[in-house]
N, C-alpha and C positions, 0 to 999 in steps of 0.2 A: 503494499501497501504505499504508495506516495505521498508525501506530506506536502502543501501549501506552505512555498517560502513564506517565512513573515512581512506581514507591512511592517514602511520604513517612511516616516514622514519623509516629507520636500522641505528643503531650506527653508525655513520662515525670512522675512525681508529682513536685513539690517536694522537693529536698532539705531535711532540717533539722537543726537538730544535735543530737547523741545527749546526756546526761545530762552526758558530760563537756565539752561544749563545742564539741567537733571536729562539721565540716562534713564526711558523711562520700557522696560521690557514686555512684552506682549506672548502671554503662555492660551492661546486660541488655536485649536487647532488647524491643520495643513491637510492637502486631501493628501491620503498614502498613495502607495506607488510600489509595483513590486518590486524586489533585489533578487538581482543575479544573482543563481547560483551555480555550486557546481560539488561533487561525487569527492570525500575527500577520502572515504574507507566505506566498509560496506559489513556487514554481519549481514554471514550467508548473503543471501540476494538484495538484500535489505539498503539501499543507499544511504548515507548521512551526509547528509551537504553543508556546506557552508559556503558565506558570501566570497564574494569573487573577489569581491574589494572589503577589506575590512574598515570600517565608517572609524574615524577620530573618537566618536563619542564612547566608540566599544573600548578602543583602546585605552580614552579618559579615566572609562570604568573600572574597565581590569584593574589598571594599573594602581587605583586609589584604593578597591578594595582590595591588592596586594600588599600595598602597605600602611592600609588599616587593620587587616586583622590574620598578614600575613603567606604564604606564596602557595601552600598546597588550600587552604579557603580563598584565595584567591585566582587559583588554576581550575579549581571547580567553578567559581563564577566566571570566568573568563568564558568553560568550557559551555556552558548555559548561555549566555548570551552571542558564542559563536554558532552552537548549533539550534538555536532555538530551543523554547522551552520542553517541546515535545519529543524533539529527537531526545532531548539531554534528560530525560524522561524515561525514551523506550531503550537506552543507553544504562540506563542504570538497572533499567528494569531484567535486563540481560545479564547484567554482571549479579545482580539480590540473586536471578533462578537459575548462577554455574551456569548458564549456557553458555558463557564466555568465559576465561581463565581471569583471573588476578593480573598476570602477564600483556593479555590481550589487551584486559580494560586499560591498562597504564599505558601500552602501545597507541591507541587510540588516544586517551587525556595526552600524551608527548607531541603526538602530531601538531593537536590543535593549537599547544604550548606553542610548538615550535612557527606554527601557521601566525600564530600573533606575534612571539618576540623578532622574528626573521625579518618580518615585513620591511622594517626600512634597511636592513640589508640587501633585500632584494630591488627595492628601489634602487637603490645605488648601482644595482650591477645591471641595469636595467630590464628583468622582465617584467613580464606580463604573468597577470594571472592573479589567484588565491593569494590573500595574505599581504599585498600591495595595499598601502594605508592611500595613495593618492595618485594619479598620474603622473609622469615625469614632464617634469618643465617644460615649455615649449623653448626649443630655439632660438636665440636674441640674435 
């Protein structure tokens, strides 16, 4: 059973200071857009997909969680952010049911962590694909 990619918000219009010089931010909803995803690993024939581009929001939230709660809790939080809650819960269910071993579970989490942390290295090498935080700057 294939799961739909989680919805993401489009970037809101940048906030600007009003005439009084005070910045006013709006939390008004923006339209949801489908996120491009690709498989990172499979359990049996079930694909577990990740965003082709990891958003700066995910990077910030993951690093903040690691800073506050340590690398173990941060890694699990990053796994949920990158996989999406549905896929993350399915991965945990496979692990809890002993469908996959501890080593296999660790391999999946390591793939996600490598994707999350290696994105800057990948971008610096000019590689496209999953884990890249943003497109390379255009040549000037």
